[in-house]
PyMOL Python script that loads the backbone (N, CA, C, O; Angstrom):
from pymol import cmd

cmd.read_pdbstr("""\
ATOM      1  N   UNK A   1     -23.279  24.050 -10.914  1.00  0.00           N
ATOM      2  CA  UNK A   1     -22.017  24.592 -11.349  1.00  0.00           C
ATOM      3  C   UNK A   1     -21.405  25.375 -10.188  1.00  0.00           C
ATOM      4  O   UNK A   1     -22.072  26.192  -9.552  1.00  0.00           O
ATOM      5  N   UNK A   2     -20.125  25.111  -9.924  1.00  0.00           N
ATOM      6  CA  UNK A   2     -19.446  25.780  -8.816  1.00  0.00           C
ATOM      7  C   UNK A   2     -18.706  27.011  -9.315  1.00  0.00           C
ATOM      8  O   UNK A   2     -18.097  26.995 -10.385  1.00  0.00           O
ATOM      9  N   UNK A   3     -18.766  28.069  -8.531  1.00  0.00           N
ATOM     10  CA  UNK A   3     -18.058  29.300  -8.856  1.00  0.00           C
ATOM     11  C   UNK A   3     -16.583  29.124  -8.535  1.00  0.00           C
ATOM     12  O   UNK A   3     -16.235  28.806  -7.398  1.00  0.00           O
ATOM     13  N   UNK A   4     -15.702  29.327  -9.524  1.00  0.00           N
ATOM     14  CA  UNK A   4     -14.262  29.174  -9.326  1.00  0.00           C
ATOM     15  C   UNK A   4     -13.525  30.508  -9.427  1.00  0.00           C
ATOM     16  O   UNK A   4     -12.305  30.528  -9.592  1.00  0.00           O
ATOM     17  N   UNK A   5     -14.253  31.621  -9.329  1.00  0.00           N
ATOM     18  CA  UNK A   5     -13.657  32.943  -9.400  1.00  0.00           C
ATOM     19  C   UNK A   5     -13.284  33.380  -7.988  1.00  0.00           C
ATOM     20  O   UNK A   5     -14.062  33.194  -7.052  1.00  0.00           O
ATOM     21  N   UNK A   6     -12.100  33.957  -7.834  1.00  0.00           N
ATOM     22  CA  UNK A   6     -11.667  34.432  -6.519  1.00  0.00           C
ATOM     23  C   UNK A   6     -12.537  35.583  -6.039  1.00  0.00           C
ATOM     24  O   UNK A   6     -13.017  36.402  -6.824  1.00  0.00           O
ATOM     25  N   UNK A   7     -12.724  35.616  -4.733  1.00  0.00           N
ATOM     26  CA  UNK A   7     -13.445  36.730  -4.135  1.00  0.00           C
ATOM     27  C   UNK A   7     -12.458  37.850  -3.873  1.00  0.00           C
ATOM     28  O   UNK A   7     -11.271  37.610  -3.651  1.00  0.00           O
ATOM     29  N   UNK A   8     -12.960  39.077  -3.899  1.00  0.00           N
ATOM     30  CA  UNK A   8     -12.090  40.238  -3.791  1.00  0.00           C
ATOM     31  C   UNK A   8     -12.465  41.046  -2.554  1.00  0.00           C
ATOM     32  O   UNK A   8     -13.643  41.256  -2.265  1.00  0.00           O
ATOM     33  N   UNK A   9     -11.460  41.487  -1.844  1.00  0.00           N
ATOM     34  CA  UNK A   9     -11.695  42.375  -0.719  1.00  0.00           C
ATOM     35  C   UNK A   9     -11.726  43.824  -1.179  1.00  0.00           C
ATOM     36  O   UNK A   9     -11.150  44.176  -2.208  1.00  0.00           O
ATOM     37  N   UNK A  10     -12.397  44.645  -0.415  1.00  0.00           N
ATOM     38  CA  UNK A  10     -12.490  46.063  -0.741  1.00  0.00           C
ATOM     39  C   UNK A  10     -11.954  46.878   0.427  1.00  0.00           C
ATOM     40  O   UNK A  10     -11.643  46.332   1.485  1.00  0.00           O
ATOM     41  N   UNK A  11     -11.848  48.183   0.229  1.00  0.00           N
ATOM     42  CA  UNK A  11     -11.195  49.051   1.202  1.00  0.00           C
ATOM     43  C   UNK A  11     -11.787  48.906   2.605  1.00  0.00           C
ATOM     44  O   UNK A  11     -11.042  48.708   3.565  1.00  0.00           O
ATOM     45  N   UNK A  12     -13.085  48.999   2.737  1.00  0.00           N
ATOM     46  CA  UNK A  12     -13.708  48.934   4.067  1.00  0.00           C
ATOM     47  C   UNK A  12     -14.377  47.587   4.330  1.00  0.00           C
ATOM     48  O   UNK A  12     -15.109  47.435   5.309  1.00  0.00           O
ATOM     49  N   UNK A  13     -14.127  46.616   3.462  1.00  0.00           N
ATOM     50  CA  UNK A  13     -14.714  45.287   3.639  1.00  0.00           C
ATOM     51  C   UNK A  13     -13.684  44.231   3.246  1.00  0.00           C
ATOM     52  O   UNK A  13     -13.780  43.639   2.170  1.00  0.00           O
ATOM     53  N   UNK A  14     -12.690  43.989   4.120  1.00  0.00           N
ATOM     54  CA  UNK A  14     -11.667  42.987   3.777  1.00  0.00           C
ATOM     55  C   UNK A  14     -12.263  41.586   3.744  1.00  0.00           C
ATOM     56  O   UNK A  14     -13.365  41.349   4.238  1.00  0.00           O
ATOM     57  N   UNK A  15     -11.505  40.656   3.147  1.00  0.00           N
ATOM     58  CA  UNK A  15     -11.966  39.274   3.068  1.00  0.00           C
ATOM     59  C   UNK A  15     -12.004  38.641   4.455  1.00  0.00           C
ATOM     60  O   UNK A  15     -11.163  38.918   5.309  1.00  0.00           O
ATOM     61  N   UNK A  16     -13.005  37.782   4.654  1.00  0.00           N
ATOM     62  CA  UNK A  16     -13.066  37.017   5.890  1.00  0.00           C
ATOM     63  C   UNK A  16     -12.076  35.854   5.797  1.00  0.00           C
ATOM     64  O   UNK A  16     -11.556  35.568   4.719  1.00  0.00           O
ATOM     65  N   UNK A  17     -11.821  35.202   6.896  1.00  0.00           N
ATOM     66  CA  UNK A  17     -10.901  34.061   6.899  1.00  0.00           C
ATOM     67  C   UNK A  17     -11.428  32.947   6.004  1.00  0.00           C
ATOM     68  O   UNK A  17     -10.651  32.291   5.311  1.00  0.00           O
ATOM     69  N   UNK A  18     -12.742  32.725   6.012  1.00  0.00           N
ATOM     70  CA  UNK A  18     -13.351  31.687   5.179  1.00  0.00           C
ATOM     71  C   UNK A  18     -13.162  32.007   3.698  1.00  0.00           C
ATOM     72  O   UNK A  18     -12.892  31.104   2.906  1.00  0.00           O
ATOM     73  N   UNK A  19     -13.299  33.282   3.311  1.00  0.00           N
ATOM     74  CA  UNK A  19     -13.084  33.681   1.922  1.00  0.00           C
ATOM     75  C   UNK A  19     -11.627  33.490   1.515  1.00  0.00           C
ATOM     76  O   UNK A  19     -11.348  33.076   0.389  1.00  0.00           O
ATOM     77  N   UNK A  20     -10.694  33.790   2.423  1.00  0.00           N
ATOM     78  CA  UNK A  20      -9.275  33.591   2.128  1.00  0.00           C
ATOM     79  C   UNK A  20      -8.970  32.115   1.906  1.00  0.00           C
ATOM     80  O   UNK A  20      -8.231  31.761   0.988  1.00  0.00           O
ATOM     81  N   UNK A  21      -9.542  31.252   2.749  1.00  0.00           N
ATOM     82  CA  UNK A  21      -9.336  29.812   2.598  1.00  0.00           C
ATOM     83  C   UNK A  21      -9.945  29.313   1.293  1.00  0.00           C
ATOM     84  O   UNK A  21      -9.368  28.454   0.626  1.00  0.00           O
ATOM     85  N   UNK A  22     -11.098  29.841   0.929  1.00  0.00           N
ATOM     86  CA  UNK A  22     -11.741  29.470  -0.332  1.00  0.00           C
ATOM     87  C   UNK A  22     -10.864  29.866  -1.515  1.00  0.00           C
ATOM     88  O   UNK A  22     -10.714  29.094  -2.463  1.00  0.00           O
ATOM     89  N   UNK A  23     -10.288  31.061  -1.465  1.00  0.00           N
ATOM     90  CA  UNK A  23      -9.398  31.520  -2.534  1.00  0.00           C
ATOM     91  C   UNK A  23      -8.148  30.645  -2.627  1.00  0.00           C
ATOM     92  O   UNK A  23      -7.657  30.378  -3.724  1.00  0.00           O
ATOM     93  N   UNK A  24      -7.634  30.199  -1.482  1.00  0.00           N
ATOM     94  CA  UNK A  24      -6.452  29.333  -1.470  1.00  0.00           C
ATOM     95  C   UNK A  24      -6.739  28.005  -2.151  1.00  0.00           C
ATOM     96  O   UNK A  24      -5.923  27.518  -2.933  1.00  0.00           O
ATOM     97  N   UNK A  25      -7.882  27.422  -1.861  1.00  0.00           N
ATOM     98  CA  UNK A  25      -8.261  26.150  -2.489  1.00  0.00           C
ATOM     99  C   UNK A  25      -8.411  26.337  -3.991  1.00  0.00           C
ATOM    100  O   UNK A  25      -7.955  25.498  -4.767  1.00  0.00           O
ATOM    101  N   UNK A  26      -9.040  27.421  -4.407  1.00  0.00           N
ATOM    102  CA  UNK A  26      -9.204  27.703  -5.838  1.00  0.00           C
ATOM    103  C   UNK A  26      -7.853  27.914  -6.508  1.00  0.00           C
ATOM    104  O   UNK A  26      -7.662  27.499  -7.651  1.00  0.00           O
ATOM    105  N   UNK A  27      -6.914  28.552  -5.816  1.00  0.00           N
ATOM    106  CA  UNK A  27      -5.592  28.821  -6.381  1.00  0.00           C
ATOM    107  C   UNK A  27      -4.806  27.543  -6.608  1.00  0.00           C
ATOM    108  O   UNK A  27      -4.087  27.428  -7.600  1.00  0.00           O
ATOM    109  N   UNK A  28      -4.933  26.581  -5.701  1.00  0.00           N
ATOM    110  CA  UNK A  28      -4.202  25.323  -5.854  1.00  0.00           C
ATOM    111  C   UNK A  28      -4.638  24.594  -7.119  1.00  0.00           C
ATOM    112  O   UNK A  28      -3.800  24.079  -7.858  1.00  0.00           O
ATOM    113  N   UNK A  29      -5.933  24.548  -7.370  1.00  0.00           N
ATOM    114  CA  UNK A  29      -6.439  23.905  -8.575  1.00  0.00           C
ATOM    115  C   UNK A  29      -6.024  24.697  -9.806  1.00  0.00           C
ATOM    116  O   UNK A  29      -5.577  24.114 -10.794  1.00  0.00           O
ATOM    117  N   UNK A  30      -6.164  25.992  -9.760  1.00  0.00           N
ATOM    118  CA  UNK A  30      -5.858  26.851 -10.895  1.00  0.00           C
ATOM    119  C   UNK A  30      -4.387  26.760 -11.287  1.00  0.00           C
ATOM    120  O   UNK A  30      -4.065  26.719 -12.474  1.00  0.00           O
ATOM    121  N   UNK A  31      -3.492  26.728 -10.301  1.00  0.00           N
ATOM    122  CA  UNK A  31      -2.058  26.699 -10.587  1.00  0.00           C
ATOM    123  C   UNK A  31      -1.668  25.424 -11.322  1.00  0.00           C
ATOM    124  O   UNK A  31      -0.850  25.467 -12.241  1.00  0.00           O
ATOM    125  N   UNK A  32      -2.240  24.297 -10.933  1.00  0.00           N
ATOM    126  CA  UNK A  32      -1.916  23.027 -11.586  1.00  0.00           C
ATOM    127  C   UNK A  32      -2.293  23.064 -13.069  1.00  0.00           C
ATOM    128  O   UNK A  32      -1.551  22.562 -13.914  1.00  0.00           O
ATOM    129  N   UNK A  33      -3.423  23.648 -13.376  1.00  0.00           N
ATOM    130  CA  UNK A  33      -3.891  23.702 -14.758  1.00  0.00           C
ATOM    131  C   UNK A  33      -3.147  24.784 -15.546  1.00  0.00           C
ATOM    132  O   UNK A  33      -2.755  24.551 -16.690  1.00  0.00           O
ATOM    133  N   UNK A  34      -2.952  25.944 -14.957  1.00  0.00           N
ATOM    134  CA  UNK A  34      -2.338  27.048 -15.694  1.00  0.00           C
ATOM    135  C   UNK A  34      -0.881  26.794 -16.026  1.00  0.00           C
ATOM    136  O   UNK A  34      -0.395  27.307 -17.034  1.00  0.00           O
ATOM    137  N   UNK A  35      -0.160  26.022 -15.219  1.00  0.00           N
ATOM    138  CA  UNK A  35       1.227  25.710 -15.542  1.00  0.00           C
ATOM    139  C   UNK A  35       1.315  24.895 -16.828  1.00  0.00           C
ATOM    140  O   UNK A  35       2.223  25.094 -17.634  1.00  0.00           O
ATOM    141  N   UNK A  36       0.387  23.994 -17.014  1.00  0.00           N
ATOM    142  CA  UNK A  36       0.375  23.177 -18.228  1.00  0.00           C
ATOM    143  C   UNK A  36       0.115  24.047 -19.447  1.00  0.00           C
ATOM    144  O   UNK A  36       0.832  23.948 -20.443  1.00  0.00           O
ATOM    145  N   UNK A  37      -0.902  24.896 -19.378  1.00  0.00           N
ATOM    146  CA  UNK A  37      -1.212  25.756 -20.517  1.00  0.00           C
ATOM    147  C   UNK A  37      -0.113  26.780 -20.747  1.00  0.00           C
ATOM    148  O   UNK A  37       0.163  27.136 -21.892  1.00  0.00           O
ATOM    149  N   UNK A  38       0.516  27.259 -19.689  1.00  0.00           N
ATOM    150  CA  UNK A  38       1.636  28.185 -19.841  1.00  0.00           C
ATOM    151  C   UNK A  38       2.798  27.536 -20.558  1.00  0.00           C
ATOM    152  O   UNK A  38       3.424  28.159 -21.415  1.00  0.00           O
ATOM    153  N   UNK A  39       3.097  26.287 -20.218  1.00  0.00           N
ATOM    154  CA  UNK A  39       4.170  25.559 -20.899  1.00  0.00           C
ATOM    155  C   UNK A  39       3.845  25.414 -22.381  1.00  0.00           C
ATOM    156  O   UNK A  39       4.702  25.634 -23.237  1.00  0.00           O
ATOM    157  N   UNK A  40       2.610  25.044 -22.676  1.00  0.00           N
ATOM    158  CA  UNK A  40       2.218  24.859 -24.071  1.00  0.00           C
ATOM    159  C   UNK A  40       2.288  26.174 -24.845  1.00  0.00           C
ATOM    160  O   UNK A  40       2.699  26.189 -26.005  1.00  0.00           O
ATOM    161  N   UNK A  41       1.893  27.266 -24.215  1.00  0.00           N
ATOM    162  CA  UNK A  41       1.947  28.583 -24.864  1.00  0.00           C
ATOM    163  C   UNK A  41       3.385  28.984 -25.156  1.00  0.00           C
ATOM    164  O   UNK A  41       3.691  29.421 -26.266  1.00  0.00           O
ATOM    165  N   UNK A  42       4.270  28.841 -24.177  1.00  0.00           N
ATOM    166  CA  UNK A  42       5.635  29.337 -24.293  1.00  0.00           C
ATOM    167  C   UNK A  42       6.524  28.407 -25.107  1.00  0.00           C
ATOM    168  O   UNK A  42       7.267  28.868 -25.973  1.00  0.00           O
ATOM    169  N   UNK A  43       6.463  27.120 -24.846  1.00  0.00           N
ATOM    170  CA  UNK A  43       7.421  26.185 -25.433  1.00  0.00           C
ATOM    171  C   UNK A  43       6.939  25.529 -26.719  1.00  0.00           C
ATOM    172  O   UNK A  43       7.750  25.069 -27.522  1.00  0.00           O
ATOM    173  N   UNK A  44       5.641  25.482 -26.918  1.00  0.00           N
ATOM    174  CA  UNK A  44       5.109  24.766 -28.071  1.00  0.00           C
ATOM    175  C   UNK A  44       4.435  25.718 -29.054  1.00  0.00           C
ATOM    176  O   UNK A  44       3.584  25.301 -29.840  1.00  0.00           O
ATOM    177  N   UNK A  45       4.807  26.980 -29.012  1.00  0.00           N
ATOM    178  CA  UNK A  45       4.309  27.993 -29.951  1.00  0.00           C
ATOM    179  C   UNK A  45       2.795  28.155 -29.938  1.00  0.00           C
ATOM    180  O   UNK A  45       2.167  28.284 -30.989  1.00  0.00           O
ATOM    181  N   UNK A  46       2.233  28.147 -28.780  1.00  0.00           N
ATOM    182  CA  UNK A  46       0.828  28.492 -28.634  1.00  0.00           C
ATOM    183  C   UNK A  46      -0.117  27.315 -28.678  1.00  0.00           C
ATOM    184  O   UNK A  46       0.284  26.172 -28.899  1.00  0.00           O
ATOM    185  N   UNK A  47      -1.382  27.624 -28.463  1.00  0.00           N
ATOM    186  CA  UNK A  47      -2.424  26.611 -28.410  1.00  0.00           C
ATOM    187  C   UNK A  47      -3.392  26.711 -29.574  1.00  0.00           C
ATOM    188  O   UNK A  47      -4.448  26.078 -29.557  1.00  0.00           O
ATOM    189  N   UNK A  48      -3.050  27.491 -30.579  1.00  0.00           N
ATOM    190  CA  UNK A  48      -3.940  27.657 -31.717  1.00  0.00           C
ATOM    191  C   UNK A  48      -3.833  26.427 -32.611  1.00  0.00           C
ATOM    192  O   UNK A  48      -2.737  26.044 -33.022  1.00  0.00           O
ATOM    193  N   UNK A  49      -4.964  25.815 -32.908  1.00  0.00           N
ATOM    194  CA  UNK A  49      -4.999  24.641 -33.769  1.00  0.00           C
ATOM    195  C   UNK A  49      -5.700  25.050 -35.053  1.00  0.00           C
ATOM    196  O   UNK A  49      -6.891  25.358 -35.058  1.00  0.00           O
ATOM    197  N   UNK A  50      -4.945  25.046 -36.133  1.00  0.00           N
ATOM    198  CA  UNK A  50      -5.505  25.405 -37.436  1.00  0.00           C
ATOM    199  C   UNK A  50      -5.626  24.140 -38.262  1.00  0.00           C
ATOM    200  O   UNK A  50      -4.663  23.690 -38.882  1.00  0.00           O
ATOM    201  N   UNK A  51      -6.806  23.580 -38.260  1.00  0.00           N
ATOM    202  CA  UNK A  51      -7.053  22.366 -39.037  1.00  0.00           C
ATOM    203  C   UNK A  51      -8.505  22.365 -39.477  1.00  0.00           C
ATOM    204  O   UNK A  51      -9.333  23.116 -38.961  1.00  0.00           O
ATOM    205  N   UNK A  52      -8.791  21.510 -40.434  1.00  0.00           N
ATOM    206  CA  UNK A  52     -10.151  21.364 -40.922  1.00  0.00           C
ATOM    207  C   UNK A  52     -10.710  20.068 -40.356  1.00  0.00           C
ATOM    208  O   UNK A  52     -10.169  18.991 -40.604  1.00  0.00           O
ATOM    209  N   UNK A  53     -11.778  20.172 -39.605  1.00  0.00           N
ATOM    210  CA  UNK A  53     -12.428  18.989 -39.067  1.00  0.00           C
ATOM    211  C   UNK A  53     -12.103  18.748 -37.607  1.00  0.00           C
ATOM    212  O   UNK A  53     -10.986  18.984 -37.149  1.00  0.00           O
ATOM    213  N   UNK A  54     -13.102  18.274 -36.893  1.00  0.00           N
ATOM    214  CA  UNK A  54     -12.958  18.026 -35.462  1.00  0.00           C
ATOM    215  C   UNK A  54     -12.068  16.824 -35.200  1.00  0.00           C
ATOM    216  O   UNK A  54     -11.367  16.785 -34.189  1.00  0.00           O
ATOM    217  N   UNK A  55     -12.083  15.841 -36.092  1.00  0.00           N
ATOM    218  CA  UNK A  55     -11.265  14.643 -35.901  1.00  0.00           C
ATOM    219  C   UNK A  55      -9.787  15.007 -35.976  1.00  0.00           C
ATOM    220  O   UNK A  55      -8.998  14.576 -35.135  1.00  0.00           O
ATOM    221  N   UNK A  56      -9.411  15.791 -36.969  1.00  0.00           N
ATOM    222  CA  UNK A  56      -8.012  16.193 -37.113  1.00  0.00           C
ATOM    223  C   UNK A  56      -7.586  17.097 -35.953  1.00  0.00           C
ATOM    224  O   UNK A  56      -6.476  16.953 -35.441  1.00  0.00           O
ATOM    225  N   UNK A  57      -8.449  18.025 -35.532  1.00  0.00           N
ATOM    226  CA  UNK A  57      -8.125  18.910 -34.413  1.00  0.00           C
ATOM    227  C   UNK A  57      -7.948  18.106 -33.130  1.00  0.00           C
ATOM    228  O   UNK A  57      -7.054  18.396 -32.336  1.00  0.00           O
ATOM    229  N   UNK A  58      -8.790  17.103 -32.923  1.00  0.00           N
ATOM    230  CA  UNK A  58      -8.671  16.243 -31.746  1.00  0.00           C
ATOM    231  C   UNK A  58      -7.341  15.498 -31.754  1.00  0.00           C
ATOM    232  O   UNK A  58      -6.698  15.358 -30.714  1.00  0.00           O
ATOM    233  N   UNK A  59      -6.934  15.023 -32.918  1.00  0.00           N
ATOM    234  CA  UNK A  59      -5.647  14.336 -33.042  1.00  0.00           C
ATOM    235  C   UNK A  59      -4.478  15.252 -32.732  1.00  0.00           C
ATOM    236  O   UNK A  59      -3.536  14.847 -32.051  1.00  0.00           O
ATOM    237  N   UNK A  60      -4.528  16.483 -33.223  1.00  0.00           N
ATOM    238  CA  UNK A  60      -3.455  17.451 -32.976  1.00  0.00           C
ATOM    239  C   UNK A  60      -3.368  17.779 -31.491  1.00  0.00           C
ATOM    240  O   UNK A  60      -2.274  17.839 -30.930  1.00  0.00           O
ATOM    241  N   UNK A  61      -4.505  17.989 -30.858  1.00  0.00           N
ATOM    242  CA  UNK A  61      -4.520  18.285 -29.424  1.00  0.00           C
ATOM    243  C   UNK A  61      -3.989  17.094 -28.636  1.00  0.00           C
ATOM    244  O   UNK A  61      -3.266  17.275 -27.656  1.00  0.00           O
ATOM    245  N   UNK A  62      -4.338  15.887 -29.048  1.00  0.00           N
ATOM    246  CA  UNK A  62      -3.823  14.690 -28.384  1.00  0.00           C
ATOM    247  C   UNK A  62      -2.305  14.597 -28.488  1.00  0.00           C
ATOM    248  O   UNK A  62      -1.640  14.214 -27.526  1.00  0.00           O
ATOM    249  N   UNK A  63      -1.758  14.942 -29.645  1.00  0.00           N
ATOM    250  CA  UNK A  63      -0.300  14.927 -29.819  1.00  0.00           C
ATOM    251  C   UNK A  63       0.372  16.009 -28.978  1.00  0.00           C
ATOM    252  O   UNK A  63       1.462  15.797 -28.446  1.00  0.00           O
ATOM    253  N   UNK A  64      -0.277  17.171 -28.856  1.00  0.00           N
ATOM    254  CA  UNK A  64       0.268  18.223 -27.996  1.00  0.00           C
ATOM    255  C   UNK A  64       0.306  17.759 -26.539  1.00  0.00           C
ATOM    256  O   UNK A  64       1.282  17.999 -25.828  1.00  0.00           O
ATOM    257  N   UNK A  65      -0.759  17.095 -26.104  1.00  0.00           N
ATOM    258  CA  UNK A  65      -0.803  16.588 -24.731  1.00  0.00           C
ATOM    259  C   UNK A  65       0.259  15.512 -24.506  1.00  0.00           C
ATOM    260  O   UNK A  65       0.901  15.480 -23.456  1.00  0.00           O
ATOM    261  N   UNK A  66       0.441  14.638 -25.487  1.00  0.00           N
ATOM    262  CA  UNK A  66       1.467  13.608 -25.386  1.00  0.00           C
ATOM    263  C   UNK A  66       2.861  14.241 -25.289  1.00  0.00           C
ATOM    264  O   UNK A  66       3.697  13.804 -24.499  1.00  0.00           O
ATOM    265  N   UNK A  67       3.096  15.266 -26.096  1.00  0.00           N
ATOM    266  CA  UNK A  67       4.386  15.961 -26.060  1.00  0.00           C
ATOM    267  C   UNK A  67       4.618  16.584 -24.689  1.00  0.00           C
ATOM    268  O   UNK A  67       5.716  16.481 -24.141  1.00  0.00           O
ATOM    269  N   UNK A  68       3.603  17.227 -24.131  1.00  0.00           N
ATOM    270  CA  UNK A  68       3.740  17.800 -22.789  1.00  0.00           C
ATOM    271  C   UNK A  68       4.076  16.712 -21.779  1.00  0.00           C
ATOM    272  O   UNK A  68       4.956  16.894 -20.937  1.00  0.00           O
ATOM    273  N   UNK A  69       3.379  15.584 -21.860  1.00  0.00           N
ATOM    274  CA  UNK A  69       3.617  14.496 -20.903  1.00  0.00           C
ATOM    275  C   UNK A  69       5.041  13.961 -21.017  1.00  0.00           C
ATOM    276  O   UNK A  69       5.656  13.631 -20.003  1.00  0.00           O
ATOM    277  N   UNK A  70       5.573  13.871 -22.234  1.00  0.00           N
ATOM    278  CA  UNK A  70       6.950  13.419 -22.408  1.00  0.00           C
ATOM    279  C   UNK A  70       7.941  14.416 -21.812  1.00  0.00           C
ATOM    280  O   UNK A  70       8.900  14.015 -21.151  1.00  0.00           O
ATOM    281  N   UNK A  71       7.718  15.715 -22.040  1.00  0.00           N
ATOM    282  CA  UNK A  71       8.575  16.737 -21.440  1.00  0.00           C
ATOM    283  C   UNK A  71       8.509  16.670 -19.921  1.00  0.00           C
ATOM    284  O   UNK A  71       9.535  16.761 -19.246  1.00  0.00           O
ATOM    285  N   UNK A  72       7.323  16.514 -19.392  1.00  0.00           N
ATOM    286  CA  UNK A  72       7.150  16.465 -17.938  1.00  0.00           C
ATOM    287  C   UNK A  72       7.805  15.221 -17.352  1.00  0.00           C
ATOM    288  O   UNK A  72       8.435  15.292 -16.296  1.00  0.00           O
ATOM    289  N   UNK A  73       7.664  14.084 -18.025  1.00  0.00           N
ATOM    290  CA  UNK A  73       8.287  12.846 -17.558  1.00  0.00           C
ATOM    291  C   UNK A  73       9.805  13.006 -17.508  1.00  0.00           C
ATOM    292  O   UNK A  73      10.445  12.600 -16.538  1.00  0.00           O
ATOM    293  N   UNK A  74      10.373  13.596 -18.549  1.00  0.00           N
ATOM    294  CA  UNK A  74      11.817  13.816 -18.583  1.00  0.00           C
ATOM    295  C   UNK A  74      12.244  14.703 -17.425  1.00  0.00           C
ATOM    296  O   UNK A  74      13.273  14.448 -16.799  1.00  0.00           O
ATOM    297  N   UNK A  75      11.475  15.735 -17.131  1.00  0.00           N
ATOM    298  CA  UNK A  75      11.800  16.649 -16.040  1.00  0.00           C
ATOM    299  C   UNK A  75      11.719  15.937 -14.691  1.00  0.00           C
ATOM    300  O   UNK A  75      12.582  16.127 -13.833  1.00  0.00           O
ATOM    301  N   UNK A  76      10.703  15.134 -14.507  1.00  0.00           N
ATOM    302  CA  UNK A  76      10.535  14.408 -13.244  1.00  0.00           C
ATOM    303  C   UNK A  76      11.701  13.448 -13.036  1.00  0.00           C
ATOM    304  O   UNK A  76      12.226  13.351 -11.926  1.00  0.00           O
ATOM    305  N   UNK A  77      12.115  12.738 -14.084  1.00  0.00           N
ATOM    306  CA  UNK A  77      13.233  11.802 -13.973  1.00  0.00           C
ATOM    307  C   UNK A  77      14.531  12.570 -13.716  1.00  0.00           C
ATOM    308  O   UNK A  77      15.325  12.170 -12.865  1.00  0.00           O
ATOM    309  N   UNK A  78      14.753  13.671 -14.443  1.00  0.00           N
ATOM    310  CA  UNK A  78      15.980  14.448 -14.304  1.00  0.00           C
ATOM    311  C   UNK A  78      16.123  15.020 -12.898  1.00  0.00           C
ATOM    312  O   UNK A  78      17.229  15.059 -12.359  1.00  0.00           O
ATOM    313  N   UNK A  79      15.036  15.457 -12.306  1.00  0.00           N
ATOM    314  CA  UNK A  79      15.073  16.056 -10.973  1.00  0.00           C
ATOM    315  C   UNK A  79      14.955  15.025  -9.852  1.00  0.00           C
ATOM    316  O   UNK A  79      14.910  15.388  -8.677  1.00  0.00           O
ATOM    317  N   UNK A  80      14.904  13.746 -10.212  1.00  0.00           N
ATOM    318  CA  UNK A  80      14.811  12.649  -9.246  1.00  0.00           C
ATOM    319  C   UNK A  80      13.590  12.775  -8.350  1.00  0.00           C
ATOM    320  O   UNK A  80      13.657  12.461  -7.162  1.00  0.00           O
ATOM    321  N   UNK A  81      12.490  13.224  -8.903  1.00  0.00           N
ATOM    322  CA  UNK A  81      11.250  13.306  -8.130  1.00  0.00           C
ATOM    323  C   UNK A  81      10.689  11.892  -7.915  1.00  0.00           C
ATOM    324  O   UNK A  81      10.152  11.579  -6.852  1.00  0.00           O
ATOM    325  N   UNK A  82      10.824  11.059  -8.932  1.00  0.00           N
ATOM    326  CA  UNK A  82      10.477   9.641  -8.797  1.00  0.00           C
ATOM    327  C   UNK A  82      11.661   8.836  -9.300  1.00  0.00           C
ATOM    328  O   UNK A  82      12.458   9.326 -10.101  1.00  0.00           O
ATOM    329  N   UNK A  83      11.773   7.629  -8.842  1.00  0.00           N
ATOM    330  CA  UNK A  83      12.863   6.784  -9.341  1.00  0.00           C
ATOM    331  C   UNK A  83      12.316   5.863 -10.417  1.00  0.00           C
ATOM    332  O   UNK A  83      11.215   5.326 -10.298  1.00  0.00           O
ATOM    333  N   UNK A  84      13.102   5.691 -11.466  1.00  0.00           N
ATOM    334  CA  UNK A  84      12.721   4.825 -12.566  1.00  0.00           C
ATOM    335  C   UNK A  84      13.604   3.599 -12.525  1.00  0.00           C
ATOM    336  O   UNK A  84      14.831   3.707 -12.521  1.00  0.00           O
ATOM    337  N   UNK A  85      12.987   2.441 -12.495  1.00  0.00           N
ATOM    338  CA  UNK A  85      13.760   1.195 -12.422  1.00  0.00           C
ATOM    339  C   UNK A  85      13.912   0.583 -13.786  1.00  0.00           C
ATOM    340  O   UNK A  85      14.533  -0.471 -13.925  1.00  0.00           O
TER     341      UNK A  85
END
""", "prot")
cmd.dss("prot")
cmd.show_as("cartoon", "prot")
cmd.util.cbc("prot")
cmd.orient("prot")
């Protein structure tokens, strides 16, 4: 298991260059994931799934993911990040 927690500098022991680079790599991965969850929290009224049964909860989560993907696709097309033929 890899540690994905950022290292912290202290008053008399600042971060080394290698630690700073490690934190940068961790931040790039973290930002990609946190933007998705932030969108779901803000725009889709949270991530709480209130259902009975794992099958139903899995279906609800799948629909939430599909909704996010549709919103993201619309944004990518609107901003001309990719061209759609």
